[in-house]
N, C-alpha and C positions, 0 to 999 in steps of 0.2 A: 310880369309874365302875361298879363292881360293885353298889354300894348303889343307885345310880340305876336300873340295870337290874332289880335285884331288886324295888325299890319299884314300878317301872312294871309288872312282871309280876304282882305280888301285889296291888297297890292300884289303880293307875290303870286298867288294862284291865278288871277286874271292875266298877269304878265307871262307866266309860264304857258298858259293856254294859248295866248296870242302868238308867242314865238313858236310854239309847237305847230299850230295851224299854218303859220307862214312857212315853216320848214317843210311841212308835209306838201304844201302846194309847190314849193320849189323842187322837191324831190320828184314830183309827178312831171314837171316841165323839163328839168335837166338833172344832171348828177350833182350831188351835194357832197363836198369834202368835209372832213372832220374840222378843218380850219373854219369853214363857213358855219358849221354848227356851233363851235365854241364862240366865235366872234358874234354870232347872232344872239346867243344867250347872254354874253357879257354886255353887249351894247344895248340890247332890248331891255333886259332887267335893270341894267344900270340907269337907263333913261327913266324907267318907271320909278326907281328908287329916288332919283334926283327930283322928280316931279311929284312925288307922293304927298309931301306936305301941302303943296299948292292944291292938288286935286282934292285932298281930304277937307281942306278949308273952303274950297270953291263950290264943289258939286254936292248934290244931295246923295244920300246913301244909295238910292236906286240907280244913279248914273255913274257912280265911282268905277265899277268894273269896265264899262264901255269906254270911259275916259282913259283909264289905265291901259286898256287894250290898244286904243288909238295912239296913245303916246308911246307905248312899247313898240308897235310896228313902225311908227314914224322914226323913232330913235334908232331902231335896227336898220331901217333903210338908209338913214343918214350915215350911220356907222359903216354899213356895207359900201356906200359910195366912197367914203373917205379911205377905207382900206384899199379899194381898187384904184382910186384916183392917185394915191400916193404909193401904190405898189408895195404895200406893207407885207404881203404874203411872201414875195420873193426876197425881200430884205430879211425877214425872219428865217426863211430857209437858208439863206447865206450865212447868217449868224450861227444857226444850229450846225451847219456843215463845218464852219470854222472851229466851233467848239468840239466837234467830234474828230477833228483832224483831217477832214476830207479837203481836197483841193478843188 
């Protein structure tokens, strides 16, 4: 239980804050869809999770939140690029429409 609490405080909270700030900035600049919000959280927090062991082993306690925030935003940006490069949004919309029976 202590590991989960430690991980939440050191990794999850900074990752959530970083993604939230990034989405707030995006909302000021342009409209943000629910798809953007969901993919931002999945890719941002996913990249923080994947890098968490390395960050915890490499950085001192004082720099872990900023390292996680940088990795989260970078991972989210890479995920955002991949989603729009490969047109994932329209592919998912087509799949959902086919499942609903729309033509």
